[in-house]
N, C-alpha and C positions, 0 to 999 in steps of 0.2 A: 218534734218532727219539723221534717224540712220536707220544704214544697220542692216539687223537682219538673214543676213545668204543668200543661194542663192534660200532657197524655200520662202521667204519671201511675205505675202500674196499669193501665190499658196494655191486655193479650193482642199481640198481632196476630192471627194464623192466617198459614197464605191456601192460599186457594189452586192451587200455579193448575194442575192436569187434571185434577178431578171432576170436573165434567165434559170432559174431553176423552179423558178413559172410559170413564161409565156407558157416554153417548155411544159410544163405538163398540163397548161388549154388545150394550142392546140392541146395536142399528146388527150387531153380527151376528146375534142370535136371531137377530128377527130375521134376516136374511138369511140363514139357513135351514132353520123352521119353515119361512112362511115362502121362500121360490119355489117348492116343487108343488103345492098346493097350485098357485097362480102360473108355473109353465103349465100345469094341467089344464087348467081353464081357458086360458090363452090358445094352447092348440084344440084343443073340444072346440071354441070357440070357429076354428078352422077346419072340423071336421076330422080330425085324428083322434078317435077311440083313448088309446090305450099309448100313452108316451107320461115316462115317469123319467126325470135326468136328476138324478142325487147332484148336489153343492160339492165340490169337493173343496174339504171342511181347510187341506192344508194354504190354498190362495185365501179362501178368507181369514186365518188367521196371519198370514201374511200381509194383505191389504190391512188387517183393523192396526196391526202393529206399524207401518207407512203411512195411516193417516195418525196416530200417535204421538209419531218421532218429525213429520213433516210440522203441526201442529207447535210444538214443543221449538222446533225450528223458529218457524216465524214469532213465535212471540219471543225468543231471545230476541232474535231480528228487531223486532220493535219498540222492545223494549230498550236496545244500546240507541237504537237512534233515537228515542225522549231523552233518554240520560243525559244524548250531547247539545239537547236544545237546553239555554241557560236563560233565567230573566231579561238580562241585558239586552238577546238577539231578541225575545220577543217584543221589549218597546220599543228598540229603536226603527221596527221594520214598520 
């Protein structure tokens, strides 16, 4: 049997955007379902007893999509910048 190095047979999984997508979805749902009760509490403390403001679902979806896209773009820019760093440049500085 041939020895192919220390990482032979190791499985590498990418955890690229799953945390960001999951957190954005959870935050979107919490925002949609938690916004109106919070709005009623705030306006109730100001003396407005009957207030209801349904959250615009389309804006929530657009915001969540933009958050995921921007986090992906920033992650790619940072990875591109790190890839340009060479060991020699780290030693000579």
